DRENGUTOR-348794 format. One record per residue: residue in three letters; x, y, z of N, C-alpha, C in turn. Coordinates in pm, 1 decimal. Last residue first. Layout:
<rs>
> ALA,X,Y,Z,X,Y,Z,X,Y,Z
...
</rs>
This chain:
<rs>
> GLU,-482.1,-10054.3,7801.0,-448.5,-9921.7,7853.5,-408.9,-9923.8,7996.2
> ASP,-561.4,-10311.1,7741.2,-429.7,-10267.9,7696.4,-386.6,-10137.2,7761.8
> SER,-822.6,-10339.9,7825.2,-720.1,-10405.7,7904.8,-578.5,-10364.1,7863.2
> ASP,-965.9,-10206.3,7628.8,-964.3,-10151.5,7763.2,-853.0,-10212.4,7847.4
> ASP,-939.0,-10373.1,7408.2,-878.7,-10239.5,7403.0,-867.2,-10179.1,7541.9
> ALA,-1088.9,-10589.7,7488.6,-945.0,-10610.1,7470.3,-873.5,-10475.8,7463.4
> ARG,-1348.0,-10497.4,7478.7,-1285.3,-10516.3,7609.9,-1135.8,-10536.7,7598.1
> GLU,-1422.4,-10510.3,7213.1,-1388.6,-10379.3,7267.0,-1319.0,-10391.2,7402.6
> SER,-1274.0,-10793.1,7041.0,-1379.0,-10726.3,7117.8,-1329.4,-10592.8,7170.4
> GLU,-1195.2,-10875.0,6705.0,-1148.8,-10838.6,6838.2,-1257.2,-10762.9,6911.9
> SER,-1270.1,-10911.3,6446.9,-1331.8,-10999.1,6545.2,-1289.8,-10967.7,6687.9
> PRO,-1114.4,-10736.6,6295.7,-1257.4,-10709.0,6311.0,-1322.9,-10793.9,6419.2
> LEU,-806.7,-10649.4,6458.9,-883.2,-10742.7,6377.4,-1031.3,-10714.1,6397.2
> ARG,-631.2,-10334.7,6453.2,-717.2,-10434.9,6516.7,-777.3,-10527.8,6413.7
> THR,-494.2,-10144.2,6313.1,-427.9,-10198.3,6432.1,-508.3,-10307.2,6501.2
> PRO,-636.6,-10031.8,6104.3,-531.7,-10128.3,6070.8,-463.7,-10191.1,6191.7
> ASP,-964.0,-9994.9,6078.0,-861.9,-9971.9,6178.7,-751.8,-10074.6,6156.2
> ALA,-1209.1,-9837.2,5876.3,-1107.3,-9941.1,5889.8,-1004.9,-9899.5,5994.6
> PRO,-1532.7,-9750.3,5998.0,-1403.0,-9711.9,5943.3,-1299.7,-9821.4,5968.9
> ASP,-1829.6,-9924.9,5902.5,-1730.5,-9892.9,6004.8,-1600.2,-9849.2,5939.7
> ASP,-1983.7,-10011.7,5694.4,-1994.3,-9872.0,5733.3,-1890.5,-9830.8,5836.8
> GLY,-1962.7,-10291.0,5640.5,-1895.2,-10194.7,5554.4,-1897.7,-10050.6,5600.4
> HIS,-2084.0,-10510.2,5756.1,-1968.8,-10452.2,5824.7,-1905.2,-10335.2,5750.5
> MET,-2308.0,-10582.5,5599.9,-2313.4,-10599.2,5745.0,-2202.3,-10522.6,5816.8
> SER,-2237.0,-10528.9,5340.5,-2359.5,-10469.0,5392.8,-2364.0,-10475.8,5545.3
> ASP,-2009.8,-10688.9,5315.1,-1995.6,-10544.5,5306.6,-2118.5,-10473.5,5362.2
> ASP,-2131.0,-10940.0,5330.5,-2034.4,-10900.9,5431.9,-2015.0,-10749.3,5432.6
> ARG,-2285.3,-10926.4,5095.9,-2349.6,-10945.6,5226.9,-2256.3,-10900.2,5338.4
> GLU,-2089.7,-10910.5,4900.5,-2181.1,-10798.0,4918.2,-2252.2,-10806.3,5053.4
> LEU,-1971.9,-11164.9,4936.8,-1892.2,-11043.6,4952.6,-1981.4,-10921.3,4975.2
> LEU,-2191.9,-11329.7,4877.4,-2133.6,-11332.6,5012.0,-2045.9,-11210.0,5037.8
> TYR,-2228.1,-11266.8,4604.4,-2332.8,-11234.9,4702.3,-2275.2,-11231.8,4843.7
> LEU,-1992.6,-11370.8,4501.1,-2014.4,-11226.4,4494.8,-2125.4,-11183.0,4589.7
> LEU,-2045.4,-11644.6,4555.3,-1932.1,-11576.4,4617.3,-1946.7,-11424.3,4612.9
> PRO,-2275.8,-11707.6,4401.9,-2280.7,-11713.0,4548.3,-2164.4,-11639.3,4615.4
> GLY,-2156.4,-11646.8,4135.5,-2277.2,-11583.6,4189.8,-2284.1,-11588.8,4341.8
> LEU,-1924.9,-11817.2,4106.4,-1916.5,-11671.7,4099.9,-2036.6,-11603.0,4164.5
> ALA,-1939.7,-12088.3,4083.2,-1928.9,-12033.5,4219.0,-1931.6,-11880.8,4220.9
> ALA,-1943.9,-12127.1,3807.7,-2058.3,-12171.5,3887.7,-2057.0,-12108.9,4026.4
> LEU,-1692.0,-12028.9,3737.7,-1811.0,-11963.0,3685.2,-1934.4,-12001.6,3766.0
> VAL,-1534.9,-12218.9,3865.5,-1525.0,-12077.7,3904.8,-1648.2,-12002.1,3858.2
> LEU,-1608.0,-12446.9,3719.8,-1639.6,-12438.8,3862.7,-1631.0,-12295.6,3914.8
> VAL,-1503.8,-12382.5,3469.8,-1647.9,-12404.4,3483.6,-1689.1,-12392.7,3629.9
> GLY,-1231.8,-12374.0,3535.6,-1299.3,-12255.1,3485.5,-1449.9,-12264.9,3497.9
> PRO,-1180.0,-12642.3,3610.1,-1166.4,-12532.9,3706.9,-1235.3,-12404.2,3662.5
> LEU,-1232.6,-12779.3,3359.0,-1323.5,-12792.9,3472.3,-1303.3,-12683.2,3577.7
> PRO,-1202.6,-12625.5,3043.5,-1136.6,-12674.6,3164.2,-1233.0,-12672.3,3283.8
> ALA,-1382.0,-12750.6,2767.8,-1366.1,-12641.5,2864.3,-1301.4,-12696.1,2991.0
> ASP,-1439.3,-12939.7,2580.6,-1298.3,-12925.4,2618.0,-1275.2,-12811.4,2716.7
> PRO,-1712.6,-12913.3,2532.0,-1665.1,-13030.7,2606.2,-1519.4,-13020.6,2649.7
> VAL,-1920.4,-12679.4,2537.5,-1776.4,-12679.1,2513.5,-1716.2,-12795.8,2591.1
> LEU,-2182.6,-12730.5,2610.5,-2153.8,-12691.9,2472.3,-2005.4,-12692.0,2437.3
> LEU,-2172.1,-12809.0,2884.2,-2239.8,-12891.6,2784.0,-2197.0,-12859.1,2640.9
> ALA,-2026.2,-12611.7,3015.6,-1984.6,-12751.5,3029.4,-2047.7,-12839.4,2922.0
> THR,-2177.2,-12386.8,2945.8,-2037.5,-12398.2,2903.1,-1990.7,-12542.1,2908.5
> VAL,-2415.3,-12444.1,3076.6,-2415.3,-12434.2,2930.2,-2273.0,-12447.1,2876.4
> GLY,-2321.7,-12435.1,3343.5,-2379.5,-12557.1,3287.1,-2379.3,-12557.2,3135.7
> ALA,-2238.6,-12168.4,3363.6,-2142.1,-12276.8,3384.8,-2193.7,-12407.3,3325.7
> ALA,-2480.5,-12041.0,3319.8,-2371.3,-12019.3,3224.4,-2264.5,-12127.4,3239.6
> GLY,-2615.3,-12126.0,3549.4,-2661.7,-12168.6,3417.6,-2555.2,-12150.7,3311.0
> SER,-2469.3,-11990.1,3742.6,-2469.5,-12136.7,3743.1,-2516.7,-12191.8,3609.2
> THR,-2530.0,-11728.0,3667.9,-2390.2,-11773.5,3666.9,-2381.4,-11925.8,3666.8
> VAL,-2814.8,-11733.0,3692.5,-2750.2,-11700.6,3563.9,-2606.4,-11751.8,3561.1
> VAL,-2858.3,-11793.6,3963.4,-2910.3,-11883.4,3859.5,-2838.9,-11859.8,3726.8
> VAL,-2737.4,-11571.3,4083.0,-2688.3,-11706.2,4113.2,-2733.8,-11804.6,4005.5
> PHE,-2902.1,-11370.9,3980.1,-2759.4,-11370.4,3947.1,-2697.5,-11507.6,3974.1
> ALA,-3144.5,-11431.7,4102.8,-3133.3,-11445.2,3957.3,-2987.2,-11448.9,3913.6
> ALA,-3075.0,-11364.6,4365.4,-3112.1,-11502.7,4333.4,-3101.3,-11528.0,4182.6
> TRP,-3030.3,-11089.5,4331.1,-2919.8,-11176.1,4371.6,-2950.6,-11322.9,4342.2
> LEU,-3291.3,-11007.1,4258.5,-3178.7,-10983.5,4167.7,-3060.8,-11074.3,4203.0
> PRO,-3447.3,-11068.5,4482.5,-3469.6,-11140.7,4356.4,-3354.2,-11124.2,4256.3
> PRO,-3318.7,-10885.9,4676.6,-3310.0,-11032.8,4688.3,-3341.4,-11108.0,4559.0
> SER,-3147.0,-10618.5,4498.1,-3260.0,-10670.8,4575.1,-3246.7,-10822.8,4584.8
> GLY,-2862.5,-10390.4,4520.4,-2955.1,-10483.7,4456.2,-3066.8,-10527.3,4548.8
> LEU,-2671.5,-10339.7,4801.5,-2670.6,-10331.4,4655.7,-2766.7,-10434.5,4597.5
> ASP,-2720.8,-10405.5,5072.6,-2723.4,-10267.1,5026.3,-2741.4,-10256.6,4875.6
> VAL,-2940.7,-10662.1,5199.6,-2817.2,-10620.1,5133.6,-2833.0,-10479.3,5075.4
> GLY,-3087.1,-10783.9,5432.9,-3111.1,-10654.4,5370.2,-2984.9,-10599.2,5306.0
> VAL,-3106.5,-11024.3,5572.6,-2996.5,-10932.4,5601.2,-3026.2,-10793.0,5548.5
> ARG,-3343.0,-11143.5,5468.7,-3321.0,-11133.8,5612.8,-3217.0,-11027.2,5646.3
> THR,-3307.1,-11133.2,5193.5,-3425.4,-11072.3,5252.8,-3403.8,-11047.9,5401.6
> ALA,-3074.5,-11280.4,5169.2,-3073.4,-11140.0,5127.0,-3194.5,-11065.6,5181.5
> ASP,-3166.0,-11531.6,5255.0,-3066.5,-11459.7,5333.5,-3062.2,-11311.7,5296.6
> ARG,-3349.2,-11594.2,5050.9,-3392.0,-11590.7,5191.2,-3294.1,-11508.7,5275.5
> TYR,-3181.1,-11588.8,4823.5,-3298.5,-11501.6,4833.2,-3342.0,-11483.8,4978.3
> VAL,-2999.6,-11791.4,4888.1,-2951.6,-11654.6,4868.3,-3067.6,-11556.7,4881.5
> LEU,-3174.9,-12011.5,4894.7,-3101.0,-11973.1,5015.2,-3048.6,-11830.6,5005.1
> ALA,-3260.4,-12014.1,4627.5,-3357.7,-11994.7,4735.4,-3289.1,-11952.3,4864.9
> ALA,-3018.7,-12066.3,4497.7,-3088.9,-11940.6,4471.4,-3191.5,-11911.7,4580.7
> ALA,-2964.6,-12324.1,4598.8,-2871.4,-12213.7,4624.6,-2939.7,-12078.6,4603.6
> VAL,-3186.0,-12465.1,4493.8,-3167.0,-12455.6,4638.4,-3073.9,-12339.9,4673.8
> VAL,-3134.6,-12437.0,4219.6,-3259.2,-12383.9,4275.6,-3246.5,-12367.5,4427.3
> VAL,-2889.8,-12571.9,4201.3,-2898.3,-12429.9,4164.2,-3023.1,-12367.0,4224.6
> LEU,-2964.5,-12830.8,4274.1,-2868.0,-12757.7,4355.9,-2871.9,-12607.4,4327.1
> LEU,-3134.8,-12891.9,4058.7,-3188.5,-12888.1,4194.3,-3095.5,-12809.9,4287.8
> ALA,-2948.9,-12893.3,3850.6,-3057.6,-12795.3,3848.9,-3120.1,-12781.7,3987.7
> ALA,-2792.2,-13112.5,3930.8,-2731.2,-12979.5,3921.2,-2839.0,-12870.9,3922.8
> ILE,-2982.6,-13316.7,3907.0,-2924.0,-13288.1,4038.3,-2861.4,-13148.6,4038.5
> GLY,-3027.5,-13304.4,3629.4,-3136.7,-13281.2,3724.9,-3086.0,-13246.7,3863.7
> GLY,-2774.0,-13372.5,3532.6,-2832.7,-13242.3,3500.2,-2946.7,-13206.2,3594.0
> SER,-2749.9,-13633.3,3628.1,-2659.7,-13529.3,3679.3,-2711.8,-13390.5,3647.8
> LEU,-2959.6,-13752.5,3478.3,-2963.4,-13752.8,3623.9,-2871.7,-13645.5,3682.2
> VAL,-2867.1,-13716.8,3217.9,-2995.5,-13658.6,3257.3,-3004.2,-13648.6,3409.6
> THR,-2629.2,-13864.9,3230.4,-2626.8,-13723.4,3194.5,-2754.2,-13653.9,3239.6
> THR,-2725.0,-14120.7,3293.0,-2634.6,-14052.7,3384.9,-2630.2,-13902.8,3357.6
> VAL,-2865.7,-14190.7,3068.1,-2939.6,-14170.3,3192.5,-2853.7,-14093.8,3293.0
> SER,-2740.9,-14015.7,2776.2,-2751.7,-14128.9,2867.5,-2830.0,-14089.3,2993.3
> MET,-2818.8,-13934.1,2457.6,-2809.0,-13881.2,2591.4,-2833.9,-13996.5,2688.2
</rs>
């Protein structure tokens, strides 16, 4: 095992811990509907750990697949966060979500 491998593994582990801490902090602040903040932080650690184990144990694993597996936890959290913040409103196919209410008043 070379120094480069150990150093990259340490940096990757540090990035996973930082990502999990940020997800935990944000999930606590926002109050996601599904799951709890520790569960989402653990999900980020598990998906990133699975990507790391795949990269180490399967040297021929395609890099895009490993990266998708690593990004799966944070991306699913972001989707759930967005749904928790905006999911209760009924969908309106004639407007964009970012459109303000004043724009509707000026059309009439």
